[in-house]
C-alpha positions in Angstrom: 4.0 -0.6 -6.4 7.3 1.3 -6.4 5.9 3.6 -9.1 2.9 4.4 -7.0 5.0 5.1 -3.9 7.3 7.4 -6.0 4.4 9.4 -7.4 2.9 9.9 -4.0 6.2 11.1 -2.6 6.8 13.5 -5.5 3.2 14.8 -5.4 3.5 15.6 -1.7 6.4 18.0 -2.5 3.8 20.6 -3.3 3.0 20.9 0.4 6.3 22.1 2.0 6.5 25.5 0.2 3.1 26.3 1.7 3.8 24.8 5.1 7.1 26.7 5.6 5.9 30.1 4.3 3.2 30.9 6.8 0.7 28.6 5.1 0.5 30.7 2.0 -0.9 29.0 -1.0 2.4 29.1 -3.0 2.2 26.4 -5.7 -1.3 25.3 -4.6 -2.6 28.9 -5.2 -3.2 28.0 -8.8 -6.6 26.3 -9.3 -5.1 24.1 -12.0 -2.2 22.9 -9.8 -4.5 22.5 -6.8 -6.9 20.3 -8.8 -4.1 18.3 -10.3 -2.5 17.8 -6.9 -5.7 16.6 -5.2 -6.8 14.3 -8.0 -3.3 12.7 -8.5 -2.6 12.3 -4.8 -6.1 10.9 -4.2 -5.9 8.4 -7.1 -2.5 7.1 -6.2 -3.3 6.9 -2.5 -6.3 4.7 -3.4 -4.1 2.6 -5.7 -1.7 2.1 -2.9 -4.5 1.0 -0.6 -5.8 -1.4 -3.3 -2.4 -3.0 -3.8 -1.8 -3.5 -0.1 -5.3 -5.0 0.2 -4.7 -7.4 -2.7 -1.2 -8.3 -1.6 -2.4 -9.1 1.9 -5.5 -11.1 0.9 -3.7 -13.1 -1.9 -0.9 -14.0 0.5 -3.5 -15.1 3.1 -5.3 -17.3 0.5 -2.0 -18.8 -0.7 -0.8 -19.9 2.8 -4.2 -21.2 3.9 -5.4 -22.9 0.7 -2.8 -22.7 -2.0 -4.3 -22.1 -5.5 -2.7 -23.5 -8.6 -2.5 -22.7 -12.2 -4.3 -19.8 -13.8 -6.6 -19.2 -10.8 -3.7 -18.2 -8.6 -2.5 -15.6 -11.1 -5.9 -14.3 -12.1 -7.4 -13.7 -8.6 -5.2 -10.6 -7.8 -5.5 -9.2 -11.3 -9.3 -9.4 -11.4 -9.6 -8.1 -7.8 -7.3 -5.1 -8.6 -9.2 -4.3 -11.8 -12.5 -4.3 -10.0 -11.1 -2.0 -7.3 -9.5 0.2 -9.9 -12.7 0.6 -11.9 -14.6 1.5 -8.8 -12.2 4.2 -7.9 -12.2 5.7 -11.4 -16.0 5.6 -11.5 -16.3 7.3 -8.1 -13.8 10.1 -8.8 -15.0 10.8 -12.4 -18.7 10.8 -11.4 -18.2 13.6 -8.8 -15.6 15.6 -10.7 -18.1 17.8 -12.7 -19.9 18.8 -9.5 -16.9 19.8 -7.3 -14.2 22.4 -7.2 -10.8 22.1 -5.5 -9.7 24.9 -3.2 -6.6 25.5 -1.1 -7.5 25.5 2.7 -5.0 27.5 4.7 -6.0 25.8 7.9 -5.1 22.3 6.7 -2.4 23.3 4.2 -4.2 21.1 1.7 -6.5 21.2 -1.3 -10.0 19.9 -0.6 -13.0 19.2 -2.7 -16.0 21.6 -2.2 -19.4 21.6 -3.7 -22.5 23.9 -3.5 -24.6 20.8 -3.7 -24.8 19.5 -0.1 -25.9 16.0 -1.2 -22.9 15.6 -3.5 -20.6 16.8 -0.7 -22.0 14.3 1.8 -22.0 11.4 -0.7 -18.4 12.1 -1.7 -17.2 12.2 2.0 -19.1 9.0 2.8 -17.7 7.1 -0.2 -14.2 8.4 0.6 -14.5 7.1 4.1 -15.9 3.8 2.8 -13.1 3.4 0.3 -10.6 3.7 3.1 -12.4 2.1 6.1 -13.6 -1.1 4.3 -10.1 -2.0 2.9 -8.6 -1.3 6.3 -11.0 -3.8 8.0 -10.3 -6.4 5.4 -6.5 -5.9 5.7 -6.7 -6.2 9.5 -8.6 -9.5 9.2 -6.2 -10.8 6.6 -3.2 -9.7 8.6 -4.5 -11.5 11.7 -5.1 -14.7 9.9 -1.7 -14.5 8.1 0.2 -13.8 11.3 -1.4 -16.7 13.0 -0.5 -19.1 10.2 2.9 -17.6 9.9 3.6 -18.2 13.6 2.5 -21.8 13.3 4.6 -22.3 10.2 7.7 -21.0 12.0 7.0 -23.4 14.9 6.6 -26.3 12.5 9.8 -25.5 10.5 11.8 -25.4 13.7 10.8 -29.0 14.4 11.5 -30.2 10.9 14.2 -29.8 8.2 13.7 -26.6 6.3 13.6 -26.9 2.5 14.4 -24.1 0.1 10.8 -23.8 -0.9 9.5 -23.5 2.7 12.2 -20.9 3.5 11.2 -18.8 0.5 7.5 -19.1 1.4 8.2 -17.9 5.0 10.3 -15.0 3.7 7.7 -13.9 1.2 5.0 -14.1 3.9 7.2 -12.1 6.4 7.7 -9.4 3.7 4.0 -9.1 3.1 3.4 -8.9 6.9 6.0 -6.1 7.2 4.4 -4.1 4.4 0.9 -4.6 5.9 2.0 -3.5 9.3 3.5 -0.3 7.9 0.3 0.4 6.1 -1.8 -0.2 9.2 0.4 2.0 11.4 0.5 4.9 9.0 -3.1 4.8 7.8 -5.2 3.9 10.8 -5.0 7.5 12.1 -6.5 8.8 8.9 -9.4 6.3 9.0 -10.1 7.3 12.6 -9.9 11.0 11.6 -12.4 10.6 8.8 -14.7 8.7 11.0 -14.7 11.5 13.6 -15.1 14.1 10.9 -18.2 12.4 9.5 -19.7 12.1 12.9 -22.9 14.2 12.6 -22.1 16.7 15.4 -18.7 17.6 13.9 -20.0 17.6 10.4 -22.5 20.4 11.0 -20.5 22.4 13.4 -16.8 22.0 12.5 -14.5 22.0 14.5 -16.9 20.6 17.1 -15.8 18.6 20.1 -13.1 16.6 18.3 -11.2 19.3 16.3 -11.3 22.3 18.7 -7.8 21.8 20.2 -4.8 23.6 18.8 -3.1 20.5 17.3 -6.3 19.0 15.9 -7.4 22.2 14.3 -4.1 23.3 12.7 -2.0 20.2 12.1 -3.9 16.9 12.3 -5.2 16.8 8.8 -1.9 17.7 7.1 -0.1 15.1 9.2 -2.5 12.2 8.6 -3.6 13.0 5.1 -0.2 13.9 3.6 2.8 13.3 5.9 1.8 9.9 7.2 0.9 8.6 3.7 4.1 10.0 2.3 6.3 8.5 5.0 4.7 5.1 4.4 5.3 5.4 0.7 9.0 6.4 1.2 9.6 3.4 3.6 8.1 0.8 1.3 10.9 0.8 -1.3 13.4 0.4 1.5 11.6 -2.7 2.6 11.6 -4.1 -1.0 15.3 -3.3 -1.3 16.1 -5.2 1.9 13.8 -8.1 1.3 13.7 -8.8 -2.4 16.9 -10.0 -4.1 15.4 -9.6 -7.6 14.3 -6.1 -6.7 17.8 -5.1 -5.8 19.2 -6.6 -9.0 16.5 -4.7 -11.1 17.2 -1.4 -9.2 20.9 -1.7 -9.7 20.6 -2.6 -13.4 18.4 0.5 -13.9 21.3 2.7 -12.9 23.7 0.9 -15.2 21.8 0.1 -18.4 18.5 1.9 -18.3 15.0 0.9 -17.2 13.9 -0.8 -20.5 17.1 -2.9 -20.7 16.9 -3.9 -17.1 13.2 -4.9 -17.3 14.0 -7.3 -20.2 17.1 -8.7 -18.7 16.6 -9.0 -15.0 13.5 -11.2 -15.0 11.5 -10.1 -12.0 9.4 -13.2 -11.3 7.6 -14.9 -8.4 9.3 -17.6 -6.4 7.4 -20.3 -8.4 9.2 -19.5 -11.7 11.6 -21.9 -13.6 14.7 -20.6 -12.0 13.3 -21.0 -8.5 12.1 -24.5 -9.3 15.6 -25.4 -10.5 17.0 -24.1 -7.2 14.5 -26.1 -5.2 15.3 -29.3 -7.2 19.0 -28.8 -6.7 18.5 -28.2 -3.0 16.5 -31.4 -2.7 19.1 -33.4 -4.7 21.9 -32.0 -2.6 20.0 -32.9 0.6 19.4 -36.4 -0.6 23.0 -36.9 -1.6 24.3 -35.7 1.7 21.8 -38.0 3.5 22.9 -41.0 1.5 26.5 -40.2 2.0 26.1 -39.9 5.8 24.1 -43.2 5.8 26.9 -45.0 3.9 29.5 -43.8 6.3 27.5 -45.0 9.3 
């Protein structure tokens, strides 16, 4: 997910030269660069949505009804492949019928087509690919938050094991990432919904986009800046929450990415090392309990 966030941040660097030079096309004046920018930004934005969706849903499933064995590992992979294939199919099927042009008003490259039906279908599918995952993420977030609150309450009343602490920490991290996604992406979903409202669709700017801010700045802020800010914050969350991520990141700077990938061992909490720590924690707890009982 860090790679996706990094690509989104670097791709968005094509916008500031236009934004701070009187909305001139600058880099985006080239049809090739404009097309590459829109396709890359759109693809990785969709991948980011898909990963957050899968992360949220699989964590919800895990804490409600834990899956075991291959099923637990295969569910997110299969789900992501289906989502990825859908996005590739949608983008590639419309690509021959659209052109990408820089729009000075929005400081952004948009798709355009002389075929009105293609234009409408693409806008509708783009809204669906953002709105449906958002609804699923909101439902998953609500369920996970409810279970998380009850788990905290239960763990306060009982002795916390290493495994339960790790599970709560992982769940809290997923909730943080999900909250960030919701905060920075709900405005874009609302904006697309207003845009596809029939009245605004046929007479833009209509009643929703006729104000100074909505006409000149809202699209650039929600489509680019908000998504980029979200992508730039995510690695900071990973750095603060994941110990293995910090080790991998620091090892990248010392010995290179390939060496660090093979030596760090980025794994989920149910790997061999974590199980050993859990067993040692349990043994230590039992020994301390037996010792206190013998003294009494």
